[in-house]
C-alpha positions in Angstrom: 21.0 -15.2 21.5 23.4 -15.5 18.6 23.4 -12.6 16.1 20.7 -13.0 13.5 18.7 -15.8 15.2 15.0 -16.0 15.7 13.3 -18.3 18.2 10.6 -20.3 16.5 8.2 -21.4 19.3 6.6 -24.8 19.9 3.2 -23.2 19.2 4.5 -22.0 15.8 5.6 -25.6 15.0 2.3 -27.0 16.1 0.4 -24.4 14.0 2.6 -25.3 11.0 2.0 -29.0 11.5 -1.8 -28.5 11.7 -1.7 -26.6 8.4 0.1 -29.5 6.8 -2.7 -31.9 7.5 -6.1 -32.3 5.8 -8.3 -30.3 5.7 -6.1 -27.3 6.5 -3.7 -27.9 3.7 -6.3 -27.5 1.0 -7.6 -24.4 2.8 -4.2 -22.7 2.2 -5.1 -22.6 -1.5 -8.2 -20.5 -0.6 -6.4 -17.5 0.8 -7.5 -14.4 -1.0 -5.3 -11.9 -2.8 -6.0 -8.5 -4.2 -3.7 -5.8 -5.6 -4.3 -2.0 -5.9 -1.7 -0.4 -8.2 -1.4 3.4 -8.4 0.2 5.1 -11.4 0.4 8.6 -12.7 -0.9 9.6 -16.1 1.8 11.6 -17.9 2.1 13.2 -21.3 4.4 12.0 -24.1 7.2 14.2 -22.7 6.9 12.9 -19.2 5.0 15.9 -17.8 2.0 15.3 -15.4 -1.2 15.0 -17.3 -3.6 17.9 -16.7 -6.5 16.2 -18.5 -9.6 15.0 -16.7 -9.9 11.3 -15.7 -10.6 9.7 -19.1 -14.4 9.4 -19.6 -13.8 6.1 -21.5 -12.4 4.5 -18.2 -15.7 5.2 -16.5 -16.5 7.2 -13.3 -13.7 7.2 -10.8 -16.4 7.3 -8.0 -18.2 4.1 -8.9 -16.0 1.9 -11.2 -14.8 -1.0 -9.0 -11.6 -1.6 -10.9 -10.4 1.8 -12.2 -10.5 4.8 -10.0 -8.2 7.7 -9.0 -6.4 8.2 -5.7 -5.2 11.6 -4.6 -4.4 13.6 -7.8 -6.8 13.6 -10.8 -3.8 12.2 -12.7 -3.1 9.3 -10.2 -4.9 6.3 -11.6 -5.6 3.3 -9.3 -6.3 -0.1 -10.7 -8.1 -2.5 -8.3 -8.2 -6.3 -8.9 -11.0 -8.6 -7.6 -10.0 -10.9 -4.7 -8.7 -14.1 -6.1 -7.5 -17.4 -4.5 -4.3 -17.5 -6.5 -1.9 -14.6 -7.1 -1.5 -15.9 -10.7 -5.1 -14.9 -11.3 -4.7 -11.6 -9.4 -1.8 -10.6 -11.6 -3.7 -11.7 -14.8 -6.6 -9.4 -13.6 -4.2 -6.6 -13.1 -2.7 -7.1 -16.5 -6.1 -7.0 -18.2 -6.9 -3.7 -16.4 -3.7 -2.2 -17.7 -4.3 -3.4 -21.3 -7.8 -1.9 -21.2 -6.6 1.4 -19.8 -4.0 1.7 -22.6 -6.7 1.0 -25.2 -8.2 4.3 -24.1 -5.1 6.3 -23.1 -3.7 5.9 -26.6 -6.3 8.4 -27.8 -4.8 11.0 -25.5 -1.2 10.1 -26.2 -0.7 9.5 -22.5 1.4 7.0 -20.6 1.5 5.3 -17.2 4.5 6.5 -15.2 6.7 3.5 -14.4 8.2 4.2 -10.9 6.6 5.2 -7.6 8.2 8.7 -7.3 6.8 11.3 -9.8 8.8 12.9 -12.5 8.9 16.7 -13.2 5.9 18.3 -11.6 4.3 21.7 -12.2 3.8 24.3 -9.5 1.8 23.1 -6.5 -1.3 25.1 -7.5 -1.3 23.5 -10.9 -1.5 19.9 -9.7 -5.1 18.8 -10.2 -6.9 17.2 -7.2 -9.1 14.2 -8.0 -12.7 15.0 -8.7 -15.7 12.7 -8.3 -18.7 14.6 -9.5 -21.5 16.5 -7.8 -23.0 13.9 -5.5 -22.5 14.4 -1.8 -20.2 11.4 -1.5 -18.3 12.6 -4.5 -17.9 16.0 -3.1 -16.8 14.5 0.3 -14.0 12.5 -1.5 -12.8 15.7 -3.2 -12.9 17.9 -0.1 -11.0 15.2 1.8 -8.2 15.4 -0.9 -8.3 19.2 -0.7 -7.6 18.7 3.0 -4.7 16.5 2.2 -3.3 19.1 -0.1 -3.7 21.7 2.7 -1.9 19.5 5.3 0.7 17.7 3.2 1.0 19.6 -0.1 -0.2 18.5 -3.5 3.2 17.1 -4.5 2.7 14.3 -2.0 -0.5 13.4 -3.9 1.6 12.3 -6.9 3.4 9.5 -5.2 2.3 6.0 -6.3 2.6 2.6 -4.7 1.2 -0.9 -4.6 -1.1 -2.3 -2.0 -1.3 -6.0 -1.5 -4.4 -7.3 0.2 -4.3 -10.8 1.8 -6.6 -12.9 3.9 -6.5 -16.5 5.1 -9.5 -18.7 4.4 -12.2 -18.1 7.0 -12.4 -21.9 7.8 -8.7 -22.0 8.9 -9.4 -19.8 12.0 -11.6 -22.2 14.0 -8.9 -24.9 13.4 -6.1 -22.7 14.8 -8.4 -21.5 17.6 -8.9 -25.0 18.8 -5.2 -25.7 18.6 -4.4 -22.6 20.6 -7.0 -23.6 23.3 -8.9 -20.3 22.8 -12.5 -20.5 24.1 -13.8 -17.1 22.9 -15.7 -16.3 19.8 -14.2 -17.2 16.4 -14.6 -13.6 15.3 -12.7 -12.3 18.2 -10.0 -14.9 17.8 -9.6 -14.1 14.1 -9.3 -10.4 14.9 -6.8 -11.1 17.6 -4.7 -13.2 15.2 -4.8 -10.5 12.5 -3.7 -7.9 14.9 -0.9 -10.2 16.0 0.0 -10.6 12.4 0.1 -6.8 12.1 2.5 -6.5 15.0 4.9 -9.0 13.5 4.6 -7.3 10.2 5.8 -4.1 11.9 8.7 -6.1 13.4 9.9 -7.5 10.0 8.7 -5.0 7.3 12.1 -3.5 7.0 13.0 -6.7 5.1 10.4 -5.9 2.4 12.0 -2.5 1.9 15.5 -4.0 1.5 14.2 -6.7 -1.0 11.7 -4.7 -3.0 12.4 -1.0 -2.4 12.8 0.6 -5.8 13.0 4.4 -5.2 16.5 5.4 -4.3 16.4 8.5 -6.5 13.8 11.2 -7.5 13.3 14.2 -9.6 14.7 17.3 -8.0 11.4 19.2 -8.5 9.8 16.9 -5.9 11.5 18.8 -3.0 10.3 22.3 -4.1 13.5 23.8 -2.8 13.1 22.4 0.7 16.3 21.6 2.7 17.3 17.9 2.4 20.2 15.6 2.9 20.1 13.9 -0.6 23.0 13.9 -2.9 23.0 15.3 -6.5 23.3 12.7 -9.2 22.8 15.2 -12.0 21.1 18.6 -12.6 17.6 17.0 -12.3 18.1 14.0 -10.1 18.7 13.5 -6.3 19.5 10.3 -4.5 21.0 8.5 -1.5 23.7 6.0 -2.3 22.3 3.2 -0.1 18.6 4.1 -0.1 16.0 1.5 -0.9 12.8 3.5 -0.8 12.8 7.2 -0.5 9.0 7.0 -1.0 8.6 5.4 2.4 11.1 7.8 4.1 10.3 11.0 5.9 10.0 12.7 2.5 6.6 11.1 2.2 3.3 11.7 4.2 4.6 13.1 7.4 3.5 16.1 9.5 3.5 17.2 13.1 -0.1 16.4 13.7 0.5 12.7 13.1 3.8 12.6 15.0 2.1 11.6 18.3 -0.3 9.1 16.6 1.4 5.7 16.7 -1.1 2.9 17.1 0.9 -0.1 18.1 -1.6 -2.8 17.4 -1.6 -4.5 20.8 -5.4 -5.2 20.4 -8.2 -4.2 18.1 -9.9 -2.1 20.7 -6.8 0.1 21.4 -6.2 0.4 17.6 -9.7 1.6 16.7 -9.9 3.8 19.8 -6.6 5.6 18.8 -8.0 6.3 15.4 -11.4 7.3 16.8 -9.7 9.9 19.0 -7.6 11.2 16.1 -10.7 11.8 13.9 -12.4 13.5 16.8 -9.7 15.7 18.3 -9.1 19.2 17.0 -5.6 20.2 16.0 -4.9 23.9 16.6 -3.0 24.7 13.3 -5.9 23.1 11.3 -8.4 24.9 13.5 -6.8 28.2 12.6 -7.4 27.5 8.9 -11.0 26.3 9.4 -13.0 24.1 7.2 -14.0 26.8 4.7 -12.3 29.8 3.1 -14.4 32.3 1.2 -17.4 30.0 1.5 -15.5 27.0 -0.1 -14.7 23.8 1.7 -11.0 23.3 2.2 -11.0 20.3 4.6 -13.6 18.1 6.1 -12.8 19.1 9.7 -10.0 20.5 11.8 -9.1 17.3 13.6 -5.8 15.4 13.7 -7.2 13.2 11.0 -10.1 14.1 8.7 -11.0 10.4 8.3 -9.3 7.1 9.5 -7.6 6.5 6.2 -5.5 9.6 6.5 -3.3 7.8 9.0 -0.5 6.6 6.8 0.7 3.2 8.0 2.6 0.5 6.2 -0.1 -2.1 7.0 -3.8 -1.8 7.8 -6.1 -4.4 9.4 -9.3 -4.0 7.4 -12.9 -5.1 6.9 -15.0 -4.6 3.8 -17.4 -1.8 4.6 -21.1 -1.4 3.8 -22.4 1.6 1.9 -22.0 4.7 4.1 -20.1 2.8 6.8 -16.8 4.1 8.2 -13.8 1.8 8.4 -13.7 1.9 12.2 -17.4 1.0 12.4 -16.9 -2.0 10.3 -13.9 -3.2 12.3 -15.7 -2.8 15.6 -18.9 -4.4 14.4 -17.5 -7.4 12.5 -13.8 -7.7 13.3 -10.8 -7.9 11.0 -11.2 -9.6 7.7 -7.9 -9.1 5.9 -4.7 -7.0 5.9 -3.6 -4.4 3.4 0.2 -4.2 2.9 0.9 -0.7 1.9 4.6 -0.2 1.8 5.5 -1.7 -1.5 7.2 0.4 -4.2 6.3 0.0 -7.8 9.2 -1.8 -9.5 9.9 0.4 -12.6 11.3 -2.6 -14.5 8.0 -4.6 -14.4 5.1 -3.6 -16.6 2.7 -4.3 -13.6 5.1 -2.9 -11.0 5.0 -6.3 -9.3 5.4 -9.9 -10.4 4.5 -13.4 -9.3 7.9 -14.0 -7.5 7.2 -10.9 -5.3 3.6 -12.0 -4.7 4.7 -15.5 -3.7 7.2 -14.1 -1.3 4.6 -11.8 0.2 2.3 -14.7 0.9 5.1 -16.6 2.7 6.1 -13.4 4.6 2.5 -12.6 5.7 1.7 -16.2 6.7 4.9 -16.3 8.8 3.7 -13.1 10.5 0.4 -14.8 11.2 1.8 -18.1 12.7 4.9 -16.9 14.6 4.5 -15.8 18.2 3.7 -12.1 18.4 4.3 -10.6 21.9 2.6 -7.4 22.7 4.7 -4.2 22.1 6.3 -3.1 25.3 8.8 -0.5 26.3 10.5 1.0 23.2 9.9 -1.9 20.8 7.2 0.0 18.8 9.7 2.9 18.3 12.5 0.5 17.4 10.3 -1.1 14.7 9.8 2.3 13.2 13.5 3.2 13.5 14.5 -0.1 11.8 12.1 0.6 8.9 13.3 4.2 8.4 16.9 3.2 8.7 16.4 0.5 6.0 14.6 2.8 3.5 17.4 5.4 3.8 20.5 3.2 4.0 19.4 -0.4 3.8 22.2 -1.4 1.3 25.0 0.1 3.4 27.6 -2.6 4.0 27.5 -3.8 7.6 24.3 -2.0 8.5 22.9 -2.9 11.9 19.3 -2.8 13.2 17.9 -3.0 16.7 16.2 -6.2 18.0 15.3 -6.9 21.6 17.4 -4.0 22.7 20.5 -5.3 20.9 22.2 -4.5 17.6 22.0 -7.2 14.9 23.4 -7.0 11.3 20.7 -6.6 8.7 22.0 -9.3 6.4 22.4 -11.8 9.2 18.8 -11.2 10.5 17.4 -11.3 7.0 19.1 -14.6 6.2 17.8 -16.1 9.5 14.3 -14.9 8.6 14.4 -16.6 5.2 15.5 -19.8 6.9 12.5 -19.5 9.2 10.3 -18.9 6.2 11.4 -22.1 4.5 8.9 -24.5 6.0 6.1 -22.2 5.2 7.2 -22.0 1.5 7.5 -25.8 1.4 3.9 -26.0 2.9 2.5 -23.6 0.3 4.2 -25.5 -2.5 2.7 -28.7 -1.3 -0.7 -27.1 -1.2 -0.5 -25.4 -4.7 1.9 -27.8 -6.4 5.2 -26.9 -7.9 8.1 -25.0 -6.3 7.3 -21.3 -6.9 7.2 -20.4 -3.3 10.5 -21.9 -2.5 12.0 -20.4 -5.6 10.8 -17.0 -4.4 12.9 -17.5 -1.3 15.9 -18.5 -3.3 15.7 -15.3 -5.3 15.4 -13.1 -2.2 18.3 -14.8 -0.5 20.4 -13.9 -3.6 19.6 -10.2 -3.0 20.6 -10.5 0.7 23.9 -12.1 -0.4 24.5 -9.5 -3.1 22.9 -6.1 -2.6 23.5 -5.1 -6.2 20.7 -7.5 -7.2 18.0 -5.4 -5.3 15.8 -3.1 -7.5 17.1 0.0 -5.7 20.7 -0.9 -6.5 19.8 -1.7 -10.1 18.0 1.6 -10.6 21.0 3.6 -9.3 23.5 1.5 -11.3 21.6 2.1 -14.5 21.2 5.8 -13.9 24.9 6.1 -13.3 26.0 3.8 -16.1 23.9 5.5 -18.7 24.4 9.1 -17.4 20.6 9.3 -17.5 18.3 11.5 -15.3 15.6 9.9 -13.2 12.9 11.4 -15.5 14.5 10.1 -18.7 15.0 6.7 -17.1 11.3 6.5 -15.9 10.0 7.7 -19.3 12.0 5.2 -21.2 10.5 2.3 -19.2 7.0 3.9 -19.3 7.2 3.8 -23.1 8.5 0.2 -23.1 5.7 -1.0 -20.8 3.1 0.9 -23.0 4.3 -1.0 -26.0 4.1 -4.3 -24.2 0.4 -3.6 -23.2 -0.6 -2.2 -26.6 1.0 -5.3 -28.3 -1.4 -7.5 -26.4 -4.9 -6.2 -27.0 -7.8 -7.7 -25.0 -10.1 -10.2 -26.6 -13.4 -8.7 -27.8 -15.2 -10.3 -24.8 -12.7 -8.9 -22.3 -12.9 -5.4 -24.0 -16.7 -5.5 -23.8 -16.5 -6.5 -20.1 -14.4 -3.4 -19.1 -16.4 -1.1 -21.4 -19.5 -2.4 -19.7 -18.0 -1.6 -16.2 -17.2 1.9 -17.5 -20.7 2.5 -18.8 -22.3 1.1 -15.6 -20.2 3.3 -13.4 -21.1 6.4 -15.3 -24.8 5.5 -15.0 -24.4 4.9 -11.2 -22.7 8.2 -10.7 -25.5 10.0 -12.7 -28.1 8.2 -10.6 -26.4 9.3 -7.4 -26.3 12.9 -8.6 -29.9 13.0 -9.6 -31.3 11.4 -6.5 -29.2 13.2 -3.8 -31.1 14.0 -0.6 -30.0 17.1 1.4 -27.2 19.6 0.9 -23.5 19.0 1.3 -23.1 20.8 4.6 -25.7 18.6 6.2 -24.2 15.5 4.7 -20.7 16.3 6.1 -22.2 17.1 9.5 -23.9 13.7 9.6 -20.7 12.0 8.4 -18.8 13.7 11.2 -21.4 12.8 13.8 -21.3 9.1 12.8 -17.9 8.7 14.5 -18.9 10.4 17.8 -21.4 7.7 18.7 -18.9 4.9 18.3 -17.9 3.2 21.5 -15.1 0.7 21.7 
């Protein structure tokens, strides 16, 4: 095989041809998109906000569009699922504008990059709080457990999650083409798991193209040993890094080191997570679940809950009230995928734009249609190695990755992949009209040809050219984005909609707290027991 080539199978071509015909072509316009954007609240001087989650934004526990993630200061904006990413980004924009209509009263800003700025001492970083209901307490204790296991500093990292699903009616068409005679639900799950395997194979490309965290504030490392270089007194970096956020500086620990679900089938994936949330881990057991009568973690297992496993993509299913993610997947199969490895682009007010979204659609659809052999031998490990190599030195000239046991130049492989993506971009442009998907490929190819066009390179170049620290750079863009949002206030109707969501969420939280059956210890015991009865 020549360096950089990919074999596109006959089955891939047949699937592509099918999607180009009626009725499948119109179904391509019905894929669903959703974005979850995290961002830290900071004060006017760039320090982490210590204020409570703003009451005017509603209850973090029950507001479907504005919540918090790990830290009390880490906002999370969640869009509804939309058929066109244009609408998804419009939804995200409105959430930001509403948030700023309330944050202005506190003189607070939304931090522009993924990596945090100057942080206080660990004990002074506030953990997200969700009120006095049992489910609210569970969410808080889970985050206390994360702080115990990974440190609170890690709870200040922000990212963008991109949720994507194909129209449900496409799967029976593809199933018939593939000659699969099982249930549609099982076929759909199998194809989403296959998509996930391919995503693991090629996700290094997303880090090269969209990684935007090559530098960080020196306070992030808390004096720990590291191999980063000093840019100035307050800034550390790696010269060819794309995403230090996704490197081993992020959510890593020894307990998860042996947990590597390789997505060969849904059953093995869910079973590996079930084992992890059921198996004690000795160092956590030594700490226990309570200290001085106060809960410090939900349990002493490898994972407290399934979502603690930090992966760059997750197969998912919308859960019912009180249902665990594993239960939903086993009962009803995979419904969509959540892409989790995307940095926030500090140059963009929303952290993401339509060009990136269009490319992600092409990328994920390629992963769904291309052949996806099961992981065997060391391929799962080589996928992880390629990813980690790219986040730390993806822009290094002549950098090589591993594919099929052989070395291949990153740029050659990336160029070939974009050539393989071209017919999918053409198909999506036919379905939607216009040329935005093909133009997205053109813009990414330019980054492959010239690494200085990548966000990570632009961040470093600007820091160096201006002699500016990471924290000053981030705050400058945070202020600029704030002015953009404040200059475009919502219409009265839009403002009323979000204020209505906030009021409703506060009422729902109050109702939960007033009608709570049983005590918290009993609630946690029942929650823990719910995983034990699951069979795969």
